C-alpha positions, 0 to 999 in steps of 0.5 A: 705192368704196361711197359709204355708209361703214361705221358701227358704233354700238359703235365711236363711241357715246360720240362720238355721245352727245356730238355729239348733245348739242352739236347740241342746244345749237345746236338750242336756240338755233335754237328761241329764235330762230325763229318757231314752224312747225307740226310743229316744222319751225322747229327742224330742221337740214339736211345740207350738203356739209360737215356740217349747218346751221341756215340763217339765223335772225333775230337781232335785226334781222339774221340768224345761222347755225350750221354744223357742219363735219365736214371741218375739224371746227369749229362756224362761227357767221356773221352777215350783217354779216360777223362770224364765230366758230369753235369747234373740234370736239374732245374737250370736255365738253358743259358746256365746249361750251355755255359756248363757244357762249354766249360766242361768242354774247355777243360777236356779240350780242344774247345769248340764253338757252336752256333747258338740259335736253336733249330726248328723252333719258331721265335727261338732265342740263342742258347747263351741268352735263354733264361726263360726255359729252366724246368726239369722234372726228373720223373717226367724226363724219365717217363719220356725216355721210357716211352722212347725206349719202347718206341725204339724197340718197335721201330727196329722191328718195323725197320727190319722188314725193309731191305732198301735204303733205310735210316737207322732209328734215331733221335733228331734234336731239331724236332725232338722226335725219334724217327725211321725213314724208308727210301724208294730209291728215286729222286724227289722234287726239290723241297720248299724249305722254310723250316724255322732256323734251318737253312733251306739247302739242309732241308732240300738235301734231307728230302732229295729222294722219295721217302716214307717216314714215321716217328714219335714226338712228345707233343707241341702246341699244335698237337698237344699230346704225344703221338706217332706220325707217318708222312710221305715226301712227296705226298702222292695223290690219294695218300690222305684217303688211304685206309688206316689201321688202327681206327684211332689213326687219322690224317692231320690236314695241317701237318700233312701227316698220319697221326696215331695218338700215343694214348690210343696205342698205349691203351690198346689190347696189344700196344706193340701190334697196334703201333706196327699196324699203324706203321705198316698201313701208312707205309703202304699208303705211300708205297702203293700210291707212289708205285714203289717196287715193293717186291724188291724193297721189302722182306717177308714178315715171318 
């Protein structure tokens, strides 16, 4: 049985949009509770055997943790004192979900205030006003989580090949993408900013140094299918024309990223090796053309 589940964007795009915004509600709580870490690594989530988690976060003198569970379909809120609350993941508006999260947090204490405008989403409305996004298909959410679980596993294999500065494999709730980023060690030109509902200084700090970054997202209106991506910042000359593996991979001129459609990977004879070849070839496209010190930064593949 293929461990990579089918994941057609059109079949679950309404659930995807709602789940993305629910995740942002919890992400904003994480943003309010965590001390700042470079490149916004303090706000990310991590894939688990049941969904994704914030990991423990400061909550006054104690700790609190949120876990999305896509087997029992609930959001679990737990504290180190043994107190816990659960919120059902079922069809409900973003506004109602936001109200439930804030109410449960108020019960556990201390209360937290968050900025209610979603990040990185054009034409967004505040969480506490959004009655439009209210879809939840549990089977579709489970499939997306299982796809993330497989991607997380392969990304960790790829990450292990690099001994330079590298991010964890983590889920960014802004773009709703699983990502891992390698750094050359050199500073980068100032990022232009311009990301919807994201302060320019955040983008500039995130891209303060040269990167080769790869990830997985479920799709959106510009790219209406799930895909793996890889990009370089700054993009070196000749990057877009570099040789790629597998043949299904291509450079997307509007996104300025290499793309490997999820279905092309999933239907390959060896999906894991197909994905690893995409990650490696696109990293080499960035590192070779930007003259990274690969001998010092890489670990031999065994």
